[in-house]
N, C-alpha and C positions, 0 to 999 in steps of 0.2 A: 175470186171473191174480193172486196173493196172493202178498206174500212174508213174512217171518218181519218185518220192520223197517215196511214201508209197503202200500199197497195200489199195485197198478199202474195207471199213468196211462193217463185216457181219450183218446180225439181231442179234445176240447175242451181237457183239462190240456197236453197237447201242443201245441197250437196256443199256448195261452196262453205256455207257457213260450218256445215258438222268439221269439213278439213282444216277451217282456222281455230275451231274451240280443240280442235286434235293438237295443231300445232301448238297453239298455247298451254296447253295442258302440258305437251313434250317440252318444251323452253321453260316453263317454269318448275320442273319437277329436275332439270340440267341444274336451274341455277341455285333450287336447294340443296344439291348434292352438290352442289362444288362448294357453296357455305359449309356445309354438314364435312365434308370432307377436312376442309382446309381447317375447322375448329378442332377439328379430331385430329390433324395430326399436331396439332401445337398442343395437345393435350388440355383443350379448354375445356371438353363435354366430359373429362374425368371426376368420376363421383368424388374423389377427393377435394377438386375445387367446389363442388356445390355441397358438399357435406355440412360445414358451417353453420351453412343458413337454416338446414332442419335437426342438428343434433345438438344446438346450444342457444344459450339466448344472451352470449355476450356478445356476436356482432350486431343485433338489435337494440340490447340497452348501452352499449359504448359507442356506437355509432350512428347508425340509421336510425333510433327514435329520436335521440338529440338532433339531429340533422330535420328530421321532418318539422319537429315541435319549430325548428329556427325556420322553414319554409314557410309553414302555414302561422308564425307568427309578422312574418314583415307582409306576409299577403293580405293578413287579417288587420294591420292598422295602414297598408296601403287603401286596402278598399275602403276601412271607415272613414279616412281622410279624402281617398278622389271620389268617392259617390256625390256628398253633398256639394263639392266643389265645383264636380262635372255638371249638376244638377243647375247650379249658380250662373254659370257661365253658357249652360246652354239657353237657359232661360235668359239670360240677358241679351245675348244673342238677335233673340226674339225681339228685344225694347223698341217703343217706337220712340225712345230716345237716344239721337244718335250720340251723344256725349258718353251714351253707357253702349250702345251696341257694337261702335266701332273698336273701344280698347277691348271689350271680351274677344270680340273677333280675332283683333293681333294676337291676343295672349294663346288664345285655343290654334291659332294655325303656326303660332310659333314652337311652341312644344310638341306641337303633332309631327311636326315636320323633323325634329332633331333624334334620332335614335335613342332607344330608352339608357342603350349600355353609357353613352356619352354624356347625359343627364347624372349617371349615377357618379361617373368618374369627377364632375364638375364638383357635386354636390361633394364625394370624400374632402377633396381639394379643399373647396370653401371650410368644410368643419374643421382639416387640420389647420389651416390657415389662422382662421379666427375666430376660431370657438376653443374653449378647455373640455369638449367632450374626450373623455376616455380611448386610448386606441381599442379599448376592448367592445365598446358600443359603437364606435363610431362606422363601420361597416353596415351596420343593421340600419343606422339612420342614412345613411347613403342610399342603401338599397330600397330603402320605405321612401325619401325624397325622391330620385328617381322615379321609380314607378308613380308616384302622384303626381308629378307633375304630369308624365305624360299622359298615362291612363284619364285623369282628370280632361285631358283638352279630348280624347277620344270618347269619353264621356260624354262629356257637353253637345258632340256630333249627336251621340244616341240620343240623346234627352232632344234635342231641338230636332231632328228628327221624327223623331215619335210622336211630336205635340203637330209637326204640322203635317203627319198622316193622316189626323182625326178631321172628319168631316166640317167644315165651315157653315155647317148649320148648329153645331154645338155652340160656337161661340154668339152665334146672332142668338138663339134662345135664350143662352144668358143673358142677352146687353137686352132683351126684351124685356125681362122680369127686374131689370135695372142693376144687376151685377158690376161692382166695378170691374177693374182690369187686371188689379190683383186677385180678386175675388174669385173671377173666371178662373184665372191659371190655377189658382190650389185647389179648387172646389169642383172644377166641372174637366178642364185637361189635363191638366197630372193626373188624379188618380183614372182616368180611362186611357191614356198613353201609358203606363205602367206597364198593363197586360203588354202592350205592344211592343214595348221596348223591353220585356225581361230575357227573350231568348238572347238579344243582342247584348246585355247585360252581364247575362250567365258565359258568355263566350269571352267579353274581357275579361270574365274572373277568373277563368280557365287562363288567358295569357299571363294575368298575374301571378297565378302562381307557378307559371313557368317558369317566367323572366326573373325569376327570384334566382336561379341559378347562373344569371349574369352576374351577380353580385359574387358568386364561389368562385366563377373562374376568372375574376379580375382583381376584387375588392378583398379578397380571402375569408368572404362570410361564410361560414360554419355551417352551409346548409345543406339538402339532403344530396343533390348530387356531388358535392365536395366531399360527402362522406366515403366517394369511390375509392379515392387516391389514398387516405390508410389503410381502408378495409381491404383495397388487393397487395398493399405493401406486408399487412399484418397476418396474410391467410393464402401466403404464397400465389402471388400473381395472377388471381383470379380475375382478371379484369371484366371478360365477358359475362362470369358470374354476377357480378356486383353489378354491374349495369343493364343487365336482367330486371334483379331485383329490384332496382333502385325505379327503372323502367316502370315497371307491374306496380309498384308502389304510386307513381306517379297516374296512369290511366285510371287504381281505383279513387285517388282521391277527384280526380276532375271527373269521372263516373258518377261517384256520389254526389257531386256540384250539379249538373247538370239533370241526373234524375229527380233531385227537390225541385229546382227549378222547373221542370216538368207538370210535376204533381203542384207547386203553388202555381203555375200558368194555370192550370187545370181548373185548382178552387176557385182564382179569381173569375176566371169568362164564368163557374157556373154560378156564383155569387152573382155577378151581374145581369145573370139571366133569370135570376129566382126572386131580383128586390126589382118594386119600382117606385118611383115617388106615388106618393098618395094627396089628392085632388079633393080640398075638402073648401066646405062655405067659411069665408072669411067672414069677422064680425060686422062688418060694415054692408055684409051682401052681396062682396065681389068673389073671386076664387081664391084659395092660398095653398100654395103647394108646399109640403112639410120637407124640413131642410134647404129651402132657398126662401129668397123673400117673396113677399107676398106681393101677387101680381090682382089689383083691388077693380072693382068695377063699380062706379060713383052714381047714383040713382040721380043726381042733377044733373043738369049739364053745367059746365063750366067754361071761362072763357079761354 
């Protein structure tokens, strides 16, 4: 029996696939056992290593919660600054004016090509050399600056691609009722492109949250991942337990972001399907669309 996508498997192919499945499961079981045996032999799975996280609030209040706060703070500031900057540069790359389109393209391609860690290091050195920012908050400024420069350039490309994904008929229809270029971008293209861009934007937000860990590794920024070292030092070298708890926190935070984005995208799509423009009679005897410039049909002939 043949389907549209593939031919149905014969008896030999079915047996072969069963064999491959069994071999894969066995190989996976061997790897899991090897990891488990290695951790157990080094006493990393002993209850005493995990006990502080379940029987005391001190690890959470002293190390994990402050680190999570710094991670979310840096990610929030970076996102709030990078989103509008990315939108401006993305729209700038779509401009009909060469003097605006070319510089926007150069800035976006330049910062998109540099690793975010290098941008953080350069920002930290710049703040240290040319500003009076306190050493206590300088790592935060450097991390946010590096995240903004890199992610704004990436978001600019997301905005540009989202607007390009819209049908050309949207722009033509807006021009037909007399809307200017700025009005078309603000009132027609951007609102529709937001829904298409939302999954990519959320993916970039997740990247921002995870990239804050680079500041902890290089710039001594006290974020969530950086809390593993003092945690492990104060609770019996329970490195595996600390990394596992921190990884689970990252998973929960990023899953919450993606879940909220999925809910928001569904609401936006539902609202667009349930609303529409209302066309009524204009005072001059023509047609008028609510929420857009009036399209009038004059009774008399005009030259």
